[in-house]
C-alpha positions in Angstrom: 17.5 18.0 7.3 16.6 18.7 10.9 19.6 19.3 14.1 21.8 16.9 11.6 19.9 14.4 11.2 18.2 13.3 8.4 14.6 13.6 7.8 12.0 10.9 7.4 11.2 12.4 4.5 14.6 12.7 2.8 15.0 8.7 3.7 12.0 7.6 2.4 12.6 9.7 -0.8 16.3 8.2 -1.5 14.9 4.8 -0.7 12.0 4.5 -2.9 14.3 5.9 -5.7 17.0 3.6 -5.1 14.3 0.8 -4.8 13.1 1.9 -8.4 16.8 1.8 -9.6 17.5 -1.9 -8.3 14.5 -3.0 -10.0 14.8 -1.5 -13.5 18.4 -3.5 -13.4 16.7 -6.9 -11.9 13.1 -6.6 -14.3 14.6 -4.6 -17.5 10.5 -4.2 -18.2 9.6 -2.2 -15.2 11.7 0.6 -16.3 9.6 0.5 -20.2 6.5 0.7 -17.9 7.8 3.8 -16.5 8.5 5.4 -19.7 5.4 4.6 -21.2 3.5 5.5 -17.7 5.4 9.0 -18.0 4.3 9.2 -22.1 1.1 8.9 -21.0 0.9 11.3 -18.2 2.4 14.0 -19.8 0.3 13.9 -23.0 -2.9 13.7 -20.6 -1.7 16.7 -18.9 -0.9 18.8 -22.1 -4.7 17.8 -23.4 -5.9 18.4 -19.9 -4.9 22.4 -18.9 -7.4 22.0 -15.8 -6.2 18.7 -14.2 -2.8 20.3 -14.1 -3.7 23.4 -12.4 -5.6 21.5 -10.2 -3.3 19.3 -9.8 -0.7 21.9 -9.1 -2.7 24.0 -6.7 -2.9 20.5 -4.8 0.2 19.7 -4.7 -0.1 16.4 -5.9 1.7 17.4 -9.3 5.4 17.2 -8.1 4.4 13.8 -6.3 3.3 12.2 -9.6 6.5 11.5 -11.1 8.3 9.9 -8.1 4.6 7.7 -6.9 5.1 4.5 -6.3 4.0 1.6 -4.4 5.6 -2.2 -3.8 4.9 -5.0 -2.5 6.7 -7.9 -0.7 6.3 -11.0 1.5 7.5 -12.1 5.0 6.9 -15.4 6.6 7.5 -14.5 10.3 6.3 -12.4 13.0 10.2 -11.6 13.4 10.2 -10.8 10.0 7.7 -8.8 9.8 8.5 -7.0 13.6 11.7 -5.6 12.3 10.2 -4.7 8.4 7.7 -2.2 11.1 11.1 -1.2 12.7 12.7 0.2 9.6 9.4 1.5 7.7 9.2 3.6 10.7 12.6 5.3 10.2 11.5 6.4 6.9 8.2 8.2 8.6 6.0 5.1 7.1 3.8 3.0 9.4 1.4 0.4 8.8 -2.1 1.5 7.5 -5.1 -0.8 7.4 -5.7 -4.8 7.8 -6.1 -7.4 4.7 -7.6 -10.3 4.9 -6.7 -12.1 1.5 -6.9 -15.3 2.4 -10.9 -15.6 1.2 -9.7 -15.1 -2.3 -7.4 -18.3 -1.7 -3.9 -15.9 -1.4 -2.6 -17.7 2.2 -1.7 -14.1 4.0 -2.9 -11.1 5.5 -1.4 -7.5 4.9 -1.3 -4.0 5.7 0.4 -1.2 3.8 3.3 1.0 5.9 2.6 4.3 4.1 3.3 8.3 5.6 0.5 9.2 7.5 -0.2 12.9 7.0 -0.3 15.1 4.4 2.7 17.0 4.3 4.8 13.8 4.3 2.5 12.4 1.9 2.7 15.3 -0.6 6.8 15.1 -0.3 6.6 11.0 -1.3 4.2 8.9 -0.9 5.9 5.3 -1.0 3.8 2.7 0.5 5.2 -0.8 0.6 2.1 -3.3 0.9 3.5 -6.0 3.0 1.9 -9.5 3.5 2.5 -12.3 6.0 2.2 -15.5 5.2 -0.3 -17.6 7.3 1.2 -21.0 7.9 -1.3 -22.8 9.2 -2.9 -23.0 5.9 -0.3 -25.2 4.3 -2.9 -28.3 4.8 0.2 -31.0 4.5 1.4 -31.1 8.7 4.9 -32.3 7.9 5.6 -29.5 5.1 4.4 -26.9 7.7 6.4 -27.8 9.8 9.7 -28.1 7.4 8.5 -24.8 6.4 8.6 -23.1 9.8 11.6 -24.5 10.4 13.4 -23.3 6.9 12.1 -19.8 7.5 12.6 -19.6 11.5 16.6 -20.6 10.8 16.9 -17.3 7.4 17.6 -13.8 8.5 16.5 -11.5 6.2 18.2 -9.1 6.8 22.3 -8.0 7.2 23.8 -7.4 10.7 24.9 -3.7 9.7 21.0 -3.2 8.9 20.1 -3.9 12.2 22.9 -2.2 13.9 22.0 0.9 12.5 18.2 0.4 13.3 19.1 -0.1 16.6 21.3 2.8 16.6 18.4 5.6 15.2 16.5 4.0 18.2 18.9 5.2 20.2 20.6 8.2 18.7 17.2 9.3 16.9 18.3 10.0 13.7 20.8 9.6 11.0 23.6 11.8 9.9 24.1 11.8 6.2 26.6 9.5 6.0 24.5 6.6 8.5 21.2 7.2 5.7 23.2 6.6 2.8 24.9 3.4 4.9 21.3 2.6 5.7 19.4 2.4 3.0 22.4 0.6 1.0 21.8 -1.9 3.6 17.6 -2.0 4.5 18.1 -2.5 0.3 19.7 -5.8 0.6 16.2 -7.2 2.4 14.9 -6.7 -0.8 17.1 -7.3 -3.1 16.4 -10.4 -5.9 18.6 -13.8 -5.7 18.8 -17.2 -7.5 20.0 -19.1 -5.0 17.7 -20.5 -3.2 17.9 -21.6 0.6 16.0 -25.4 -0.3 16.1 -28.4 -2.8 14.0 -28.6 -5.7 12.3 -31.5 -3.8 11.3 -28.8 -1.1 10.5 -26.3 -3.6 7.6 -28.1 -5.7 5.8 -29.5 -2.7 6.0 -26.2 -1.4 4.9 -24.9 -5.0 2.3 -27.5 -5.2 0.7 -26.1 -2.0 0.4 -22.5 -3.5 2.6 -21.1 -5.5 2.7 -17.7 -3.2 4.3 -20.3 -0.2 7.1 -21.0 -2.4 7.9 -17.4 -3.1 8.0 -16.6 0.6 9.9 -19.3 2.1 12.5 -21.0 -0.9 14.3 -17.4 -0.8 16.8 -15.7 1.6 15.5 -12.3 1.5 11.5 -11.2 1.2 12.3 -9.9 -2.8 10.5 -6.9 -4.2 7.8 -8.6 -6.3 6.7 -5.4 -8.0 7.1 -1.6 -7.9 3.7 0.3 -9.1 4.0 3.5 -10.7 0.8 6.1 -10.6 -0.6 6.8 -14.2 -3.2 9.5 -14.7 -4.9 6.9 -17.7 -5.2 3.5 -17.3 -7.4 2.6 -19.9 -4.3 4.3 -22.5 -1.4 2.6 -20.5 -3.2 -1.2 -20.9 -4.3 -0.4 -24.4 -0.8 1.0 -25.1 1.2 -1.8 -23.5 0.7 -4.7 -26.1 3.0 -2.1 -28.1 5.6 -1.7 -25.6 6.2 -5.0 -26.0 4.4 -6.0 -22.7 1.2 -8.6 -22.3 -0.8 -6.6 -19.8 -3.4 -8.9 -17.3 -6.9 -9.2 -19.1 -8.6 -6.9 -17.2 -7.9 -4.2 -15.2 -8.8 -4.2 -11.4 -11.5 -1.6 -9.7 -13.8 0.4 -10.2 -14.8 1.9 -14.0 -13.0 4.7 -15.6 -14.8 7.8 -14.4 -15.2 11.7 -14.5 -14.2 11.4 -10.7 -12.6 8.8 -10.4 -13.1 6.6 -7.2 -10.3 4.8 -4.9 -7.9 3.0 -7.0 -7.6 1.1 -10.0 -5.0 -1.4 -11.0 -3.4 -3.6 -13.7 -0.3 -5.6 -14.5 1.9 -7.4 -16.3 2.4 -10.6 -16.0 5.2 -12.0 -13.9 8.2 -13.3 -15.5 9.9 -16.5 -15.5 13.2 -16.6 -13.5 16.3 -18.8 -13.6 16.8 -20.5 -10.0 19.2 -23.0 -8.6 18.0 -25.5 -5.4 20.9 -26.5 -2.7 20.8 -30.0 -4.6 22.3 -28.1 -7.4 19.1 -28.6 -9.7 18.2 -25.6 -12.3 14.7 -24.6 -12.1 12.6 -21.4 -12.9 9.9 -19.3 -10.7 7.9 -17.1 -11.2 6.4 -14.4 -9.3 8.4 -11.0 -10.2 5.8 -8.6 -12.2 5.2 -4.8 -13.0 1.7 -2.9 -12.2 0.5 0.8 -13.1 -2.6 1.9 -10.9 -4.5 5.2 -11.4 -5.9 6.6 -7.7 -9.2 8.6 -7.2 -10.9 9.8 -4.3 -10.9 8.6 -0.9 -14.6 7.3 0.4 -16.0 7.7 3.6 -17.6 4.4 5.5 -21.2 5.2 3.7 -19.4 5.4 -0.3 -17.4 2.4 0.4 -20.3 0.1 1.4 -21.9 1.8 -1.9 -18.9 0.9 -3.4 -18.8 -2.4 -2.2 -22.4 -3.5 -3.1 -21.7 -2.1 -6.8 -19.1 -4.0 -7.2 -20.6 -7.2 -6.3 -23.3 -6.3 -8.6 -21.4 -5.5 -11.6 -19.8 -9.3 -11.0 -16.8 -10.2 -13.2 -15.7 -11.0 -17.0 -12.8 -12.7 -18.7 -12.1 -9.8 -20.9 -11.2 -6.0 -20.4 -14.4 -4.8 -22.5 -17.3 -6.7 -21.1 -15.5 -5.9 -17.5 -15.4 -2.5 -18.1 -19.1 -2.5 -19.7 -20.2 -4.1 -16.7 -18.8 -2.1 -14.1 -20.5 1.3 -15.8 -23.4 -0.4 -15.5 -23.6 -0.7 -11.9 -21.9 2.1 -11.5 -24.4 4.8 -12.9 -25.6 4.4 -9.6 -23.0 6.2 -7.9 -22.8 10.2 -7.8 -20.0 11.3 -10.3 -19.5 15.2 -9.4 -18.2 16.3 -6.7 -21.3 18.6 -5.3 -23.2 15.6 -4.9 -20.1 13.2 -3.3 -20.4 16.0 -0.3 -23.7 16.5 -0.1 -24.3 12.5 0.3 -21.1 12.2 2.5 -19.5 9.5 0.5 -15.9 10.9 0.1 -13.4 12.9 1.7 -12.5 16.5 1.1 -10.2 18.8 2.2 -11.3 23.0 2.8 -9.1 25.9 2.3 -10.3 29.4 2.0 -10.6 31.6 -0.8 -9.3 34.4 -0.3 -13.0 36.1 0.2 -13.5 33.6 2.7 -10.1 35.0 4.4 -11.4 38.6 4.6 -14.6 37.8 6.0 -13.5 35.2 9.0 -16.7 35.8 10.9 -18.9 34.5 7.8 -16.8 31.2 7.6 -17.2 30.6 11.6 -20.6 31.3 11.5 -22.1 29.6 8.8 -23.3 26.0 9.4 -23.5 25.0 5.1 -20.5 23.8 3.6 -22.2 24.0 0.2 -23.7 27.7 1.0 -19.9 28.8 2.0 -18.9 27.0 -1.6 -21.0 29.1 -3.6 -20.4 31.9 -2.0 -16.9 32.1 -2.7 -15.0 32.0 0.7 -14.5 27.9 0.8 -13.2 25.3 -1.9 -13.0 21.3 -1.6 -10.1 19.1 -3.6 -10.9 15.3 -3.2 -8.5 14.0 -1.0 -6.8 11.0 -3.0 -7.2 7.7 -2.0 -3.6 6.3 -0.2 -4.6 2.7 0.4 -5.6 -0.5 -1.2 -8.2 -2.9 -2.4 -8.5 -6.5 -0.6 -10.1 -7.6 -3.7 -7.9 -5.9 -6.4 -4.8 -7.3 -4.8 -6.1 -10.4 -4.8 -6.6 -10.5 -8.3 -3.4 -8.9 -9.4 -1.6 -11.4 -7.2 -3.9 -14.3 -8.6 -3.0 -13.0 -12.2 0.5 -13.7 -11.7 -0.3 -16.8 -10.3 -0.8 -18.3 -13.5 -4.8 -17.8 -13.4 -4.7 -20.5 -11.0 -7.0 -20.6 -8.0 -5.0 -22.9 -6.0 -7.3 -21.9 -3.3 -7.2 -24.6 -0.1 -9.0 -23.3 3.0 -9.6 -19.8 4.0 -9.1 -20.4 7.1 -10.4 -16.9 9.7 -8.1 -14.8 9.1 -7.7 -12.6 12.5 -6.5 -9.0 12.9 -5.5 -9.7 16.4 -3.3 -12.1 15.5 -1.7 -9.9 12.7 -1.2 -6.8 14.7 0.5 -9.6 17.5 3.1 -10.3 15.0 3.5 -6.8 13.9 3.9 -5.2 17.3 1.7 -3.0 17.0 -2.1 -1.8 16.3 -2.6 -0.5 12.7 -3.9 2.7 11.6 -7.4 2.5 10.6 -7.4 4.1 6.9 -11.0 5.8 7.4 -9.9 7.1 10.9 -6.8 9.0 9.1 -9.2 10.5 6.6 -11.7 11.7 9.0 -8.5 13.7 10.8 -7.4 15.0 7.4 -10.8 16.6 6.2 -11.6 17.7 10.3 -8.2 19.3 10.2 -8.8 21.0 7.5 -12.4 22.7 8.3 -10.8 23.4 11.5 -7.6 25.2 9.6 -10.7 27.2 8.4 -12.5 28.2 11.7 -15.6 26.7 10.3 -16.9 25.5 13.6 -20.2 26.3 12.3 -19.5 23.6 10.0 -18.6 20.9 11.9 -20.9 21.9 14.2 -24.0 21.4 11.8 -22.6 18.4 10.5 -21.8 16.5 13.7 -17.9 16.2 12.7 
């Protein structure tokens, strides 16, 4: 609480918890997944006391059990703009631009998440939010019909809109208003069996692309997955069948390493759920699934360029054993220790003073070599956790839950400028955010000599 208002961090935490509770009720396998991830995380921490201590010191351990990301899809710029305003109340802002149309998925996306380190440590809840590109519907008459359906719906409750306007006018919510806001906002993300369309329209849109039918045919932007964070995704992947969950064939992202990179993801296949059409026909729809992620260190632009090159070099395989072997061979060219990652400026780190460093500020200010200060026991460097997403992995997860079919029509030329116009604001650049975080940590250490020498 601040000045009688519920803070954005408190709102985000309450909303993420309510979303998780709702999704467990709607998709029971998600609850099974949460229990499995907790089991594996507990085992990893028990077997690796050094990792537990590191996570505690970095403030990462407390957020591990509550960490989630979700994914939603909307149909219009007006819906995207309203979501931006809702998420801003929770301290979540658009970061990154992702063009998934190049992988045959007719959307472009951003991720709403907290920006600063303190907020991320409280609760790093993220929502990967995709906007349908209706111009990629090839059938002109069907495209016009889809646009008309989307224009006629309102995925937000009237009271949710009123509360957003109230927050913008007053600058905050009382506890009672915050509780009502979470309840009303949650309705936008709830599953609906009743569609907005007849069975003929649904099947026509489905034929164009399953994701198009998912976005257009329902009265809300139902959450299509929630993702807990694990410390050992390979172990979770191996245990999922024992828990009655069928995982996707391969883990997306980089291979297992001593210093995990960026983001690894896997999921269980989407559920086939009963739906009702406006012509009283019964049918099924496949969209919602469960996902797991393992997060690693954030990479600089130089590191991302190397990562992208090695990922392309590794290629793809139909089974996970072959896939991981190919990745391990390719990524042997990527340094796997923190010192080398720092020296080659491939990854981002947060810097802090040791007790010795605090007692000798003149040494810190004058020195231009960070590694010398680390060796002398004056500075420590902690990997900065990657808070964002990988477009190739996101597309892989989406496609694996669309029946394994490409269903690509025309990738077109996605436009970040057009996306930002629909959003109503620019998106934050993720590399700039990580750079600012590292620079801020060095400035906090009064490491001006290091900054001058590095040109950062």
